[in-house]
N, CA, C and O of each residue as an XYZ file, in Angstrom:
844
protein
N     109.551    -81.163     53.997
C     109.715    -80.046     55.048
C     109.668    -78.770     54.344
O     110.408    -78.449     53.414
N     108.513    -77.896     54.987
C     108.556    -76.634     54.196
C     109.641    -75.614     54.668
O     110.215    -75.918     55.714
N     109.973    -74.566     54.118
C     110.789    -73.659     54.210
C     110.547    -73.103     55.645
O     111.539    -72.911     56.348
N     109.352    -72.838     56.117
C     108.738    -72.466     57.288
C     109.152    -73.296     58.535
O     109.613    -72.804     59.565
N     108.931    -74.606     58.315
C     109.158    -75.395     59.515
C     110.781    -75.611     59.486
O     111.409    -75.819     60.525
N     111.322    -75.551     58.360
C     113.022    -75.655     58.470
C     113.491    -74.473     59.361
O     114.323    -74.691     60.241
N     112.955    -73.151     59.151
C     113.284    -72.145     59.918
C     112.769    -72.066     61.587
O     113.414    -71.569     62.510
N     111.584    -72.631     61.655
C     111.233    -72.821     62.890
C     112.246    -73.976     63.970
O     112.430    -73.890     65.184
N     112.740    -74.964     63.042
C     113.778    -75.838     63.587
C     114.949    -75.232     64.036
O     115.595    -75.563     65.030
N     115.227    -74.193     63.141
C     116.663    -73.624     63.176
C     116.536    -72.700     64.460
O     117.483    -72.623     65.243
N     115.473    -72.069     64.647
C     115.308    -70.982     65.892
C     115.776    -71.670     67.100
O     115.777    -72.901     67.101
N     116.172    -71.017     68.123
C     115.995    -71.408     69.562
C     116.335    -70.188     70.317
O     116.795    -69.157     69.827
N     116.066    -70.405     71.551
C     116.298    -69.340     72.487
C     117.802    -68.924     72.715
O     118.575    -69.472     73.501
N     118.099    -67.787     71.835
C     119.607    -67.730     72.140
C     120.245    -67.379     73.168
O     120.045    -66.226     73.551
N     121.050    -68.096     73.817
C     121.770    -67.686     75.039
C     122.844    -66.768     75.044
O     123.082    -66.069     76.029
N     123.620    -66.721     73.823
C     124.847    -65.930     73.654
C     124.850    -65.381     72.418
O     124.999    -66.135     71.456
N     124.680    -63.915     72.207
C     124.800    -63.004     71.176
C     126.220    -62.807     70.787
O     127.117    -62.781     71.629
N     126.416    -62.673     69.568
C     127.667    -61.829     68.860
C     127.698    -60.727     68.984
O     127.051    -60.186     68.088
N     128.314    -59.757     69.943
C     128.159    -58.423     70.022
C     128.583    -57.761     68.870
O     128.112    -56.654     68.607
N     129.458    -58.323     68.108
C     129.905    -57.488     67.185
C     129.115    -57.336     65.878
O     129.456    -56.605     64.949
N     128.119    -58.042     65.909
C     127.065    -58.110     64.576
C     125.839    -57.475     65.125
O     125.241    -57.900     66.113
N     125.469    -56.339     64.364
C     124.240    -55.759     64.320
C     123.302    -55.787     63.435
O     123.745    -55.889     62.291
N     121.970    -55.725     63.534
C     120.933    -55.851     62.738
C     121.145    -54.750     61.637
O     121.862    -53.841     62.054
N     120.786    -54.614     60.553
C     120.753    -53.635     59.495
C     119.514    -52.727     60.000
O     118.681    -53.077     60.836
N     119.566    -51.420     59.284
C     118.060    -50.760     59.481
C     116.975    -51.380     58.709
O     115.807    -51.347     59.094
N     117.357    -51.949     57.614
C     116.353    -52.748     56.902
C     115.653    -53.835     57.818
O     114.429    -53.845     57.951
N     116.399    -54.657     58.380
C     116.108    -55.949     59.191
C     115.335    -55.020     60.461
O     114.164    -55.303     60.714
N     115.884    -54.129     61.091
C     114.946    -53.688     62.237
C     113.575    -53.261     61.701
O     112.556    -53.668     62.259
N     113.522    -52.478     60.666
C     112.320    -51.781     60.095
C     111.482    -53.048     59.735
O     110.323    -53.071     60.150
N     111.904    -54.010     59.073
C     111.212    -55.272     58.828
C     110.575    -55.822     60.103
O     109.370    -56.075     60.095
N     111.325    -56.026     61.216
C     110.663    -56.631     62.348
C     109.794    -55.671     62.980
O     108.812    -56.057     63.614
N     110.139    -54.190     62.834
C     109.040    -53.223     63.655
C     107.499    -53.417     62.680
O     106.352    -53.577     63.096
N     107.890    -53.350     61.603
C     106.431    -53.575     60.722
C     105.819    -54.860     60.700
O     104.690    -54.986     60.225
N     106.500    -55.908     61.204
C     105.902    -57.345     61.465
C     105.133    -57.231     62.922
O     104.172    -57.951     63.193
N     105.538    -56.481     63.610
C     104.867    -56.150     65.010
C     103.535    -55.530     64.549
O     102.451    -56.020     64.867
N     103.685    -54.268     63.673
C     102.657    -53.377     63.661
C     101.488    -54.269     62.881
O     100.296    -53.981     62.988
N     101.903    -55.227     62.198
C     101.026    -56.164     61.477
C     100.442    -57.214     62.439
O      99.512    -57.921     62.052
N     100.933    -57.338     63.631
C     100.443    -58.429     64.532
C      99.007    -58.585     64.614
O      98.354    -57.578     64.340
N      98.367    -59.648     64.936
C      96.848    -59.781     65.149
C      96.663    -59.355     66.606
O      97.555    -59.285     67.452
N      95.504    -59.110     66.749
C      94.881    -58.881     68.069
C      93.560    -58.615     68.168
O      92.976    -58.177     67.176
N      92.857    -58.839     69.395
C      91.359    -59.152     69.478
C      90.749    -57.861     68.944
O      91.073    -56.732     69.312
N      89.961    -58.120     68.162
C      89.299    -56.809     67.350
C      90.084    -55.924     66.500
O      89.674    -54.975     65.832
N      91.581    -56.487     66.651
C      92.370    -55.560     65.838
C      92.779    -54.131     66.874
O      93.275    -53.130     66.357
N      92.580    -54.184     67.922
C      92.643    -53.224     68.720
C      93.873    -52.560     69.089
O      94.047    -51.370     69.351
N      94.936    -53.790     69.061
C      96.339    -53.226     69.293
C      96.614    -52.199     70.486
O      96.971    -51.025     70.379
N      96.337    -52.999     71.761
C      96.784    -52.083     72.762
C      98.135    -52.236     73.369
O      98.413    -52.573     74.520
N      98.776    -51.985     72.565
C     100.397    -52.003     72.811
C     101.362    -51.307     72.210
O     101.026    -50.688     71.201
N     102.641    -51.234     72.615
C     103.632    -50.561     72.147
C     105.100    -51.477     72.310
O     105.264    -52.376     73.134
N     105.985    -51.061     71.428
C     107.055    -51.808     71.094
C     108.510    -50.883     71.216
O     108.633    -49.867     70.532
N     109.389    -51.251     71.977
C     110.350    -50.457     72.160
C     111.773    -51.169     71.721
O     112.196    -52.141     72.347
N     112.572    -50.532     70.444
C     113.864    -51.150     70.167
C     114.902    -50.459     70.613
O     115.242    -49.385     70.116
N     115.562    -51.088     71.707
C     116.765    -50.480     72.188
C     118.030    -51.041     71.747
O     118.309    -52.227     71.921
N     118.878    -50.118     71.119
C     120.227    -50.351     70.588
C     121.101    -49.508     71.257
O     122.218    -49.475     70.740
N     120.945    -48.779     72.293
C     121.724    -47.764     72.767
C     122.495    -48.657     74.026
O     121.834    -49.166     74.930
N     123.813    -48.756     73.954
C     124.620    -49.459     74.991
C     124.423    -49.197     76.262
O     124.351    -50.160     77.025
N     124.285    -47.795     76.814
C     124.115    -47.466     78.031
C     122.768    -47.862     78.897
O     122.645    -48.183     80.079
N     121.807    -47.711     77.831
C     120.403    -48.016     78.226
C     120.436    -49.596     78.447
O     120.033    -50.070     79.509
N     120.970    -50.468     77.330
C     120.941    -51.817     77.727
C     121.629    -52.336     79.044
O     121.196    -53.299     79.677
N     122.701    -51.636     79.383
C     123.338    -51.846     80.659
C     122.676    -51.674     81.837
O     122.849    -52.366     82.840
N     121.778    -50.586     81.709
C     120.938    -50.198     82.788
C     119.778    -51.215     82.962
O     119.313    -51.493     84.067
N     119.384    -51.699     81.904
C     118.340    -52.773     81.892
C     118.915    -54.042     82.488
O     118.155    -54.799     83.090
N     120.289    -54.348     82.356
C     120.984    -55.659     82.725
C     120.611    -56.235     84.223
O     120.192    -57.352     84.524
N     120.923    -55.017     85.121
C     120.460    -55.267     86.442
C     119.023    -55.619     86.662
O     118.751    -56.261     87.676
N     118.120    -55.295     85.880
C     116.727    -55.507     86.039
C     116.112    -56.898     85.017
O     114.996    -57.223     84.612
N     117.304    -57.385     84.902
C     117.056    -58.818     83.916
C     117.678    -59.857     84.397
O     118.159    -60.673     83.610
N     117.789    -60.028     85.744
C     118.651    -61.078     86.268
C     119.947    -61.281     85.590
O     120.396    -62.387     85.290
N     120.592    -60.011     85.338
C     121.713    -60.136     85.039
C     122.175    -61.265     83.451
O     123.253    -61.807     83.207
N     121.206    -61.277     82.845
C     121.009    -62.159     81.729
C     122.061    -61.390     80.443
O     121.827    -60.284     79.956
N     122.987    -62.096     80.148
C     123.963    -61.423     79.109
C     123.438    -60.961     77.945
O     123.946    -60.029     77.320
N     122.315    -61.628     77.556
C     121.805    -61.342     76.216
C     121.307    -59.766     76.191
O     121.171    -59.225     75.093
N     121.102    -59.215     77.102
C     120.475    -57.965     77.033
C     121.645    -56.911     76.724
O     121.372    -55.831     76.201
N     122.694    -57.193     77.000
C     123.774    -56.294     76.737
C     124.600    -56.656     75.358
O     125.276    -55.889     74.671
N     124.331    -58.099     75.157
C     125.235    -58.582     73.850
C     124.531    -58.504     72.537
O     125.093    -58.400     71.447
N     123.144    -58.568     72.764
C     122.174    -58.536     71.705
C     122.545    -57.211     70.371
O     123.380    -56.334     70.592
N     122.024    -57.267     69.477
C     121.970    -56.025     68.668
C     120.846    -55.061     69.275
O     121.131    -53.934     69.681
N     119.735    -55.509     69.303
C     118.672    -54.654     70.124
C     117.841    -55.554     71.095
O     117.540    -56.720     70.837
N     117.494    -54.872     72.265
C     116.766    -55.263     73.285
C     115.415    -54.708     72.752
O     115.376    -53.523     72.422
N     114.262    -55.514     72.643
C     112.878    -55.263     72.171
C     112.053    -55.412     73.267
O     111.861    -56.582     73.595
N     111.431    -54.437     74.022
C     110.536    -54.481     75.160
C     109.117    -54.418     74.497
O     108.817    -53.630     73.600
N     108.364    -55.264     75.001
C     106.955    -55.313     74.564
C     105.971    -54.774     75.985
O     106.068    -55.223     77.127
N     105.121    -53.797     75.553
C     104.384    -52.997     76.539
C     103.071    -53.090     76.267
O     102.719    -53.461     75.147
N     102.234    -52.800     77.150
C     100.664    -52.703     77.286
C     100.364    -51.602     77.800
O     101.046    -50.978     78.612
N      99.077    -51.228     77.249
C      98.414    -49.691     77.679
C      97.402    -49.975     79.008
O      96.307    -50.499     78.802
N      97.786    -49.633     80.273
C      96.824    -50.003     81.319
C      95.792    -49.033     81.254
O      94.765    -49.262     81.892
N      95.899    -47.842     80.501
C      94.539    -46.917     80.436
C      93.850    -47.161     79.357
O      93.214    -46.209     78.906
N      93.785    -48.267     78.754
C      93.149    -48.243     77.445
C      91.859    -48.402     77.886
O      91.446    -49.150     78.773
N      91.085    -47.408     76.990
C      89.399    -47.334     77.168
C      88.746    -47.194     75.961
O      89.161    -47.660     74.900
N      87.767    -46.582     76.099
C      86.579    -46.362     75.029
C      87.192    -45.546     73.995
O      87.066    -45.818     72.801
N      88.000    -44.328     74.522
C      88.556    -43.409     73.565
C      89.453    -44.361     72.563
O      89.384    -44.303     71.336
N      90.108    -45.042     73.136
C      91.062    -45.849     72.229
C      90.080    -46.672     71.022
O      90.289    -46.770     69.813
N      89.170    -47.103     71.685
C      88.261    -47.765     70.726
C      87.865    -46.875     69.619
O      87.916    -47.222     68.439
N      87.441    -45.631     70.058
C      87.005    -44.711     69.111
C      88.006    -44.364     68.070
O      87.693    -44.252     66.885
N      89.196    -44.196     68.512
C      90.309    -43.980     67.663
C      90.335    -44.822     66.766
O      90.451    -44.365     65.629
N      90.243    -46.294     66.916
C      90.380    -47.080     66.176
C      89.206    -47.281     65.094
O      89.412    -47.751     63.975
N      88.055    -46.900     65.529
C      86.934    -46.786     64.573
C      87.483    -45.698     63.588
O      87.517    -46.052     62.410
N      87.882    -44.540     63.852
C      88.058    -43.458     63.069
C      89.295    -43.818     62.142
O      89.333    -43.398     60.986
N      90.171    -44.500     62.602
C      91.213    -44.977     61.499
C      90.626    -46.012     60.742
O      91.060    -46.162     59.600
N      89.674    -46.802     61.164
C      89.282    -47.815     60.275
C      88.370    -47.331     59.156
O      88.394    -47.875     58.052
N      87.632    -46.393     59.415
C      86.685    -45.478     58.584
C      87.658    -44.721     57.461
O      87.477    -44.673     56.245
N      88.566    -44.240     58.112
C      89.516    -43.502     56.923
C      90.194    -44.532     56.015
O      90.124    -44.536     54.786
N      90.922    -45.486     56.853
C      91.741    -46.436     55.838
C      90.748    -47.123     54.922
O      91.194    -47.353     53.798
N      89.511    -47.498     55.154
C      88.787    -48.171     54.538
C      87.507    -47.265     53.689
O      86.498    -47.823     53.259
N      87.724    -46.057     53.578
C      86.889    -45.110     53.087
C      85.402    -45.565     53.268
O      84.645    -45.892     52.354
N      85.092    -45.527     54.719
C      83.770    -45.883     54.967
C      83.124    -44.902     55.852
O      83.833    -44.370     56.707
N      81.786    -44.563     55.764
C      81.473    -43.687     56.780
C      81.616    -44.102     58.342
O      81.377    -45.257     58.697
N      81.980    -43.198     59.161
C      82.246    -43.583     60.583
C      80.824    -44.180     61.139
O      80.817    -45.058     62.002
N      79.775    -43.710     60.654
C      78.443    -44.159     61.158
C      78.236    -45.683     60.967
O      77.689    -46.468     61.742
N      78.721    -45.890     59.924
C      78.470    -47.311     59.486
C      79.219    -48.448     60.350
O      78.960    -49.642     60.200
N      80.146    -47.978     61.244
C      80.927    -48.751     62.206
C      80.263    -48.648     63.529
O      80.765    -49.326     64.424
N      79.352    -48.012     63.783
C      78.790    -47.954     65.039
C      78.220    -49.087     65.919
O      78.315    -49.121     67.145
N      77.653    -49.954     65.188
C      77.455    -51.242     65.691
C      78.590    -52.010     66.125
O      78.542    -52.599     67.205
N      79.607    -52.062     65.388
C      80.857    -52.770     65.677
C      81.413    -51.994     67.011
O      81.797    -52.571     68.028
N      81.386    -50.698     66.827
C      82.091    -50.087     68.138
C      81.315    -50.428     69.341
O      81.937    -50.671     70.376
N      79.882    -50.479     69.326
C      79.150    -50.803     70.554
C      79.713    -52.306     71.080
O      80.093    -52.609     72.211
N      79.643    -53.040     70.013
C      80.388    -54.463     70.507
C      81.541    -54.319     71.225
O      81.637    -54.763     72.369
N      82.516    -53.683     70.608
C      83.961    -53.629     71.318
C      83.695    -52.686     72.523
O      84.286    -53.208     73.468
N      83.179    -51.717     72.878
C      82.859    -50.955     73.961
C      82.304    -51.725     74.867
O      82.618    -51.495     76.035
N      81.402    -52.763     74.606
C      80.400    -53.608     75.436
C      81.214    -54.597     75.956
O      81.045    -55.016     77.101
N      82.202    -55.065     75.120
C      83.174    -56.026     75.852
C      84.284    -55.506     76.747
O      84.766    -56.248     77.603
N      84.691    -54.312     76.591
C      85.536    -53.508     77.546
C      84.856    -53.218     78.831
O      85.402    -53.310     79.931
N      83.615    -52.859     78.617
C      82.863    -52.599     79.878
C      82.561    -53.624     80.832
O      82.284    -53.397     82.010
N      82.626    -54.864     80.253
C      81.976    -55.931     80.970
C      83.416    -56.569     81.918
O      83.349    -57.467     82.757
N      84.332    -56.022     81.614
C      85.683    -56.447     82.414
C      86.085    -55.318     83.591
O      86.016    -54.093     83.491
N      86.474    -56.025     84.602
C      86.866    -55.177     85.643
C      88.670    -54.829     85.236
O      89.345    -55.316     84.329
N      88.988    -54.010     86.091
C      90.532    -53.527     85.705
C      91.360    -54.785     85.495
O      91.989    -54.913     84.445
N      91.396    -55.830     86.552
C      92.385    -56.955     86.371
C      92.066    -57.643     85.283
O      92.964    -58.214     84.664
N      90.701    -57.715     84.843
C      90.268    -58.783     83.538
C      90.970    -58.014     82.326
O      91.735    -58.617     81.573
N      90.649    -56.520     82.154
C      91.037    -55.845     81.319
C      92.727    -56.228     81.106
O      93.157    -56.810     80.111
N      93.428    -55.846     82.069
C      95.025    -55.935     81.899
C      95.363    -57.547     81.498
O      96.284    -57.744     80.706
N      94.701    -58.565     81.986
C      95.009    -59.748     81.788
C      94.822    -59.848     80.141
O      95.768    -60.213     79.443
N      93.503    -59.491     79.558
C      93.135    -59.445     78.146
C      94.390    -58.841     77.365
O      94.942    -59.521     76.500
N      94.844    -57.527     77.685
C      95.774    -56.812     77.135
C      97.012    -57.674     77.064
O      97.425    -57.872     75.921
N      97.693    -58.232     78.063
C      98.751    -58.928     78.100
C      98.698    -60.182     77.118
O      99.669    -60.543     76.453
N      97.575    -60.743     77.105
C      97.337    -61.721     76.108
C      97.758    -61.464     74.633
O      98.347    -62.233     73.874
N      97.296    -60.148     74.400
C      97.305    -59.514     73.005
C      98.948    -59.251     72.884
O      99.487    -59.511     71.808
N      99.624    -58.808     73.833
C     101.103    -58.789     73.666
C     101.760    -59.744     73.302
O     102.612    -59.696     72.414
N     101.364    -60.995     74.112
C     101.938    -62.357     73.705
C     101.493    -62.743     72.483
O     102.406    -63.294     71.868
N     100.608    -62.695     71.946
C     100.331    -62.907     70.499
C     101.336    -62.185     69.407
O     101.765    -62.720     68.384
N     101.628    -60.769     69.888
C     102.792    -60.207     68.987
C     103.909    -60.808     69.234
O     104.656    -61.033     68.282
N     104.247    -61.165     70.411
C     105.665    -61.774     70.617
C     105.669    -63.099     69.888
O     106.718    -63.299     69.275
N     104.797    -64.016     69.804
C     104.726    -65.088     69.221
C     105.023    -64.823     67.544
O     105.850    -65.471     66.901
N     104.305    -63.905     67.075
C     104.255    -63.494     65.556
C     105.832    -62.946     65.535
O     106.524    -63.259     64.566
N     106.317    -62.250     66.443
C     107.607    -61.466     66.107
C     108.672    -62.676     66.167
O     109.635    -62.545     65.411
N     108.627    -63.810     66.948
C     109.479    -65.048     66.961
C     109.451    -65.688     65.432
O     110.462    -66.182     64.932
N     108.607    -65.643     64.979
C     108.390    -66.161     63.641
C     109.134    -65.185     62.491
O     109.889    -65.661     61.643
N     108.897    -64.124     62.557
C     109.507    -63.024     61.776
C     110.991    -63.127     61.987
O     111.678    -63.274     60.976
N     111.539    -63.075     63.075
C     112.962    -63.426     63.377
C     113.509    -64.494     62.743
O     114.618    -64.428     62.215
N     112.717    -65.647     62.746
C     113.164    -66.962     62.142
C     113.320    -66.826     60.861
O     114.365    -67.114     60.277
N     112.155    -66.312     60.240
C     112.204    -65.887     58.800
C     113.092    -65.237     58.216
O     113.247    -65.421     57.009
N     113.927    -64.284     58.938
C     114.962    -63.460     58.563
C     116.297    -64.042     58.956
O     117.315    -63.419     58.654
N     116.374    -65.179     59.600
C     117.575    -65.797     60.147
C     118.028    -64.791     61.184
O     119.232    -64.594     61.348
N     117.100    -64.137     61.900
C     117.797    -63.454     63.058
C     117.524    -64.036     64.348
O     116.366    -64.397     64.558
N     118.344    -64.180     65.195
C     118.068    -64.861     66.474
C     117.554    -63.880     67.685
O     117.890    -62.707     67.850
N     116.749    -64.574     68.407
C     116.194    -63.985     69.443
C     116.022    -64.851     70.632
O     116.355    -66.036     70.615
N     115.465    -64.222     71.744
C     115.242    -64.946     73.174
C     114.208    -64.363     73.936
O     114.398    -63.457     74.748
N     113.068    -64.896     73.673
C     111.879    -64.380     74.598
C     112.181    -64.282     76.036
O     112.352    -65.358     76.609
N     112.273    -63.269     76.689
C     112.762    -62.957     78.026
C     111.600    -62.562     79.043
O     111.270    -61.377     79.084
N     110.995    -63.440     79.822
C     110.053    -62.945     80.810
C     110.778    -62.720     82.073
O     110.075    -62.336     83.008
N     111.949    -62.868     82.282
C     112.822    -62.830     83.414
C     113.397    -61.188     83.627
O     114.597    -60.923     83.705
N     112.497    -60.347     83.689
C     112.755    -58.854     83.794
C     111.710    -58.252     84.989
O     110.604    -58.704     85.284
N     112.327    -57.228     85.511
C     111.550    -56.552     86.537
C     110.738    -55.490     85.740
O     111.358    -54.480     85.406
N     109.372    -55.598     85.379
C     108.801    -54.747     84.750
C     108.804    -53.091     85.283
O     108.943    -52.114     84.548
N     108.641    -53.082     86.535
C     108.467    -51.899     87.107
C     109.846    -51.015     87.034
O     109.865    -49.785     87.039
N     111.004    -51.870     86.963
C     112.198    -51.266     86.917
C     112.603    -50.806     85.453
O     113.153    -49.735     85.193
N     112.236    -51.808     84.516
C     112.241    -51.345     83.102
C     111.421    -50.053     82.759
O     111.809    -49.268     81.894
N     110.278    -49.871     83.473
C     109.451    -48.726     83.162
C     110.370    -47.484     83.396
O     110.570    -46.633     82.529
N     110.997    -47.460     84.859
C     111.799    -46.508     85.261
C     112.655    -46.070     84.156
O     112.518    -45.028     83.516
N     113.592    -47.009     83.989
C     114.489    -46.745     82.877
C     114.268    -46.151     81.563
O     114.986    -45.371     80.937
N     113.136    -46.667     81.261
C     112.622    -46.200     79.774
C     111.656    -45.073     79.811
O     111.079    -44.719     78.783
N     111.462    -44.508     80.932
C     110.611    -43.269     81.110
C     109.176    -43.453     80.935
O     108.402    -42.568     80.570
N     108.853    -44.722     81.233
C     107.386    -45.050     80.924
C     106.475    -44.634     82.236
O     105.254    -44.667     82.084
N     106.968    -44.275     83.419
C     106.370    -44.236     84.587
C     105.321    -42.884     84.227
O     105.667    -41.799     83.761
N     104.184    -43.251     84.537
C     102.989    -41.936     84.454
C     102.467    -41.741     83.029
O     101.643    -40.886     82.707
N     103.052    -42.651     82.194
C     102.392    -42.504     80.675
C     101.412    -43.713     80.542
O     100.973    -43.860     79.402
N     101.039    -44.486     81.353
C      99.993    -45.567     81.116
C     100.666    -46.748     80.569
O     100.229    -47.876     80.796
N     101.737    -46.532     79.843
C     102.380    -47.835     79.226
C     103.213    -48.634     80.440
O     103.859    -48.086     81.332
N     103.035    -50.029     80.245
C     103.688    -50.831     81.281
C     104.557    -51.937     80.454
O     104.068    -52.591     79.533
N     105.892    -52.064     80.891
C     106.583    -53.379     80.471
C     106.139    -54.503     80.646
O     105.700    -54.716     81.776
N     106.084    -55.516     79.743
C     105.511    -56.918     80.026
C     106.692    -58.188     79.845
O     106.981    -59.032     80.694
N     107.167    -58.061     78.705
C     108.195    -58.986     78.379
C     109.112    -58.329     77.445
O     108.872    -57.331     76.766
N     110.316    -59.092     77.501
C     111.512    -58.539     76.384
C     111.702    -59.595     75.473
O     111.212    -60.716     75.608
N     112.554    -59.155     74.367
C     113.186    -60.133     73.394
C     114.258    -59.597     72.823
O     114.168    -58.922     71.797
N     115.332    -59.832     73.400
C     116.806    -59.460     72.726
C     116.956    -60.160     71.396
O     116.759    -61.374     71.333
N     117.229    -59.597     70.539
C     117.623    -59.903     69.054
C     119.036    -59.534     68.353
O     119.631    -58.459     68.435
N     119.364    -60.518     67.750
C     120.817    -60.035     67.174
C     121.119    -61.446     66.221
O     120.325    -61.869     65.381
N     122.286    -61.996     66.507
C     123.151    -63.097     65.649
C     123.911    -63.965     66.563
O     124.951    -63.527     67.054
N     123.520    -65.093     66.827
C     124.211    -66.119     67.639
C     125.692    -66.022     67.753
O     126.344    -65.707     66.757
N     126.274    -66.268     68.895
C     127.518    -66.392     69.027
C     128.045    -67.917     68.728
O     127.490    -68.937     69.135
N     129.216    -67.856     67.943
C     129.613    -69.263     67.609
C     130.007    -70.098     68.767
O     130.211    -71.312     68.746
N     130.084    -69.323     69.746
C     130.323    -70.071     71.222
C     129.003    -70.684     72.111
O     129.051    -71.333     73.156
N     127.798    -70.246     71.326
C     126.772    -70.627     72.089
C     126.477    -72.238     71.915
O     125.922    -72.706     70.921
N     126.898    -72.950     72.949
C     126.675    -74.293     72.745
C     125.170    -74.826     72.478
O     124.918    -75.835     71.820
N     124.250    -74.021     73.068
C     122.905    -74.323     72.848
C     122.269    -74.604     71.445
O     121.327    -75.376     71.267
N     122.950    -73.827     70.399
C     122.604    -73.572     69.286
C     122.747    -74.910     68.519
O     122.078    -75.089     67.501
N     123.678    -75.939     69.019
C     123.952    -77.066     68.313
C     122.961    -78.310     69.056
O     123.002    -79.484     68.687
N     122.312    -77.936     69.870
C     121.548    -78.865     70.935
C     120.079    -79.398     70.047
O     119.402    -78.534     69.491
N     119.745    -80.591     69.985
C     118.423    -80.899     69.295
C     117.308    -80.137     70.015
O     117.305    -79.802     71.200
N     116.337    -79.916     69.072
C     115.114    -79.398     69.766
C     114.219    -80.325     70.363
O     113.950    -81.370     69.770
N     113.743    -80.067     71.441
C     112.854    -81.073     72.204
C     111.626    -80.507     72.339
O     111.350    -79.567     73.084
N     110.718    -81.228     71.438
C     109.091    -80.832     71.397
C     108.607    -82.140     71.559
O     109.289    -83.089     71.171
N     107.355    -82.326     72.162
C     106.524    -83.372     72.347
C     106.219    -83.690     71.000
O     106.271    -82.848     70.104
N     105.824    -85.174     70.780
C     105.198    -85.679     69.545
C     103.752    -85.027     69.210
O     102.875    -84.698     70.009
N     103.759    -84.936     67.778
C     102.342    -84.388     67.352
C     101.211    -84.943     68.014
O     100.268    -84.233     68.363
N     101.258    -86.385     68.241
C     100.027    -86.878     68.518
C      99.792    -86.707     70.005
O      98.709    -87.012     70.505
N     100.640    -86.297     70.604
C     100.306    -85.889     72.080
C      99.867    -84.500     72.391
O      99.316    -84.207     73.453
N     100.122    -83.665     71.452
C      99.306    -82.148     71.516
C      98.439    -81.574     70.426
O      97.802    -80.528     70.547
N      98.467    -82.412     69.245
C      97.408    -82.021     68.134
C      96.327    -82.899     68.126
O      96.556    -84.103     68.018
N      95.083    -82.450     68.231
C      93.980    -83.437     67.543
C      93.278    -82.843     66.728
O      92.896    -81.674     66.787
N      93.029    -83.800     65.744
C      92.358    -83.551     64.385
C      90.857    -83.921     64.410
O      90.537    -85.093     64.607
N      90.141    -83.181     64.260
C      88.475    -83.535     64.262
C      87.860    -83.318     63.039
O      87.629    -82.191     62.602
N      87.517    -84.602     62.328
C      87.300    -84.607     60.810
C      85.781    -84.799     60.707
O      85.239    -84.852     59.603
């Protein structure tokens, strides 16, 4: 068994965090960098991630999280957001960043830019938001693996009221929309779920190999 598989077997959706244990600045920065490096369609990154360690803010969010105790007991509540106003200007910024980072003439990326802008233009507002949400979930999956790699506990949490999160976090009117949250920290010794066997379908039921 590889180290990666061992770590994925170790992780679980943590139901109870030890509120006395906090992530170090280095751990937080590593998790943040792992999110920055997440994959996205065309590399467009239509997202923002908010790390919340402030106790008062976490208490405010608790009422909008179905009163799930992980929100206040975790070290950091991480909120995953998408940009509802994402448009061709954002594509152009990405092209400019690409040209600068790779030392390439901007005009050499014009064809790639046309492909991306055409992709966006063919979607209506609802389709575009669905696409952006998909990108955020890619980042969430990557984030959970990053947490496991560092032996940091996490609990992906769709049980939130995004509109209320937006109010608490001052996102209203900015174009940014909360989608999903993920408290991180260290499991409580009293969390009985940490000792339960992981339940997953057999490999042959979910994976096909075409050779």
